[in-house]
N, C-alpha and C positions, 0 to 999 in steps of 0.2 A: 423551820419556819411553817407555823401552821396556817394554813390556806383557809381564809373565811370565805372568799369570792372568787368566782373564775368565770371565764368567758372565752370561747374560740370559735374560729370559723375556717373553713377549709383553703388552702391555697391550691389554685388549679394552674397547671402548666400543659399546654397543648391538649387540653380537654380530659386531664388525667390528674387525680389528687396527687399534688407533691408532698404535701404537709400540712399543717395546721398552724395558723397565728393565734396564739394564746395570751391572754391577760389574766394575771391572778393577784389577789391583793389579800393582806392579812387581817384587814378589817372587814367584817361583815357590811353588808349594805341593804338597807331595808326596802328602798325604792328600786323598782325593776329599771332595766335599761331602757331608755327611750330609744324611739325607733330610728332617730337621727343618730345616735351614738352607735346604734347597731350598724347602720350605713356606713359610718365613718370607719370603722373596723373591716367591714367588707372591701371598702375601696382600699384601704391599706393592704389588704390580702391580695386585692387583684393587681395593685401596683407591684406588689413584691413578686407575684406570679410572671407578670409582663416583663419584669426585670431579669428573673431566671431564664424566662423563655427566650430573651434576646441574648442573655450569654449563652446560652446553649446553642442558638443558632449560629453565633459568632464562632464558638468553638468548633462547631459541625463544618463550618465554611473554611475554618483554618486548617482542619484535619482533612477535608475534600481537597483543598488547595496543595497541601503537602503531598496528599497521595497521588494528584495528578502531576506535580512537579516529579515526583519519584518515577512515575509510569512514562513520563515523556522521558525522563534521561534514560532510563532502560531501553526505551524504543531507540533514542537517538544512539545509543551504544550498539546495539544491535544493528541498526542501519549501518552506522559509522564502520564497524568491523566485520560487516558481512563479505562472504568472498564473491558474492553477486554485485554486478555493478546497479546502483540505486541512484536515480536523478530525480529533479523535479522540475517540471517545465511548465512556466507561469508566461503566458501572453509571448509565446514563442520563444523564449529565453530559457537557459538553464540557470536557475535561481539558487539550485543544491546538487551536488553529486559528492558519492563518497570516494574514499582512496581507489576502491577496486574500480569504480567506474573511470576515474581520470586515468588509471592505469591503461584500462580497456582502450580510451581513447588517445592514448600515446601521449598523455601528459605528464609531469613528474610530480603534479600537487594538484588538488582540485580547485586551487585558485586560478589555475591557467585556464579552466574551462568554465567557471561560474562567471555569467555575464554573457556568454556567447549564444549565439542563435543556436537552437536546437536543429533546426533544419541544415546548418552548416555540415552537420555529420551523417546525415541521411544521404544515401545513394540517390542520384537523380531518379532511377527506375522505381525507387519507393516513395518518393516525396508527396505525391498526390494521395498514394493508399494510407501513409501515416497521418496525413492531414485529416481525412476522414474518420481514421480511429481516433485521433485526439479530440477531434469534435464531439465523437461519440462520448467519449468520457467527460468533457469540460461542459458541454451544453445537454446532456441526456442523462449524465450520472451514471452511464453504463461502463462497465469493465469491458476494456481492450483484452480480448483473448490471446493467448501466446501465438505469436505468428513469426515465421522465418523472414529476415529482411537482411540487407547488407548495409554497413555502416562504413564511413570514410574517416578514416584517423587524422589526427594532425599531421603526420607525416605522408598523408595521401594513400596509405595502406588501405585497401579495401578487406573488410572482415565479415565473415557469417555470423549472424546472431540471431537470437529469439528474444521478441520483445513483448511484454504486456504493459498494460498501464491500469490505474485504478485513480478514481477521485482523490483529490488531496486538498486540505484547507489551507490556504497558505495566507497567513495574517487575514483571515476572515474572507480570502477571495478563492474561487474556485480556481484549481491548478491540476496536474497530472503528476502523479508518482509513478515512474518509469522503473521497471526492472528488465535488466538487460543481462543475457547469457551469451558468452562466446562460444559458437559451436564451430568454429573455423577447422579445428582439429578434428572434430567428428565428421565434417563433411569431407573433408581430405581422405579419411580413413573409409568412409563410405564409397567414394569414388574409387579409391584404390582397389576395394573389394570387387565393385563393378568392372573396373578393368581388367584385373587379374581372371575375373570369372569367364571373359569373353576375348582373352589374348594369351598366346603362348608365353610360357614362363621364361624360356630360354632366348626365343628370337622376338617376344614383343608383338608378333604378328597376329592379326584376328585369327581366332581359332574356329573350330567346327560349331561350337555353341553360337557364336556371333553369326556366323553363316545361315543357322537354321533361325535365329531369330529373326533376321533380316528378311529371311524366305517368308516366313509366316508372316510378317508385316505387308511385305508385297502382295501375298494371297490375299490377305482381308482387304487391302485397298482395291485390288482388282475386283473383288466381289461388290464392293461398295460403289465403286466408280466403274463401269464397264469399259469406257475408253481408255484406261489407265492401262498400259502394256509393259511388260518386263521379259527380261529373257536371262537364263542362267547358263553360264559359260563355264565349262570344264577344262583346265588346262593342266597338263602332266609337264610339270618343269624338270623332271628328270633328276631330282635333288636325291643325293644317296645317302 
């Protein structure tokens, strides 16, 4: 087809030229296009540009939501299958806990723990400390650094743990995500090492190292407090 007449205007999308709206005719036109005709074509181009822009925004939104869902799913799986105990404390209640956390607290499944008060599992000696730490996280938005505490399991057994906390968004509300690590075995190993260092392996009685350690403590105390007195008694039990 032989084109005798042509008119076009750019289509803008997000302040960039996306394309061109063109009109072509096989017949020649003697009269120039009127201003209102040009305005109509420009309005059509603007309408097409806005439609394309809306479609791109909707596509971007869908892609963002899909990426977010995928990211949330990966995070959920990481938390769920983490060997570390992870829980969420909201308004003093545990609204989430993973399988490792439920096992740590003596439950067979997370459902046995979810909904219970968080403070039920904190040893009485650490309740006030942990309340201050939870307030620091939820009210000040600060991370609660790793700290040694004691927890009370469902069966009443006391375990040594390390606890840290970070701010967490729970359905639009401020909560605390808690990470708990069981250090009971490590503490027992440390205590055994200390005991073995200060006691005889065969008899279990205090050894010379413990004697000198206690003697040094007594000497330091006597220097700091002149009224403090002590004596050293030597006994020969005649053991062969």
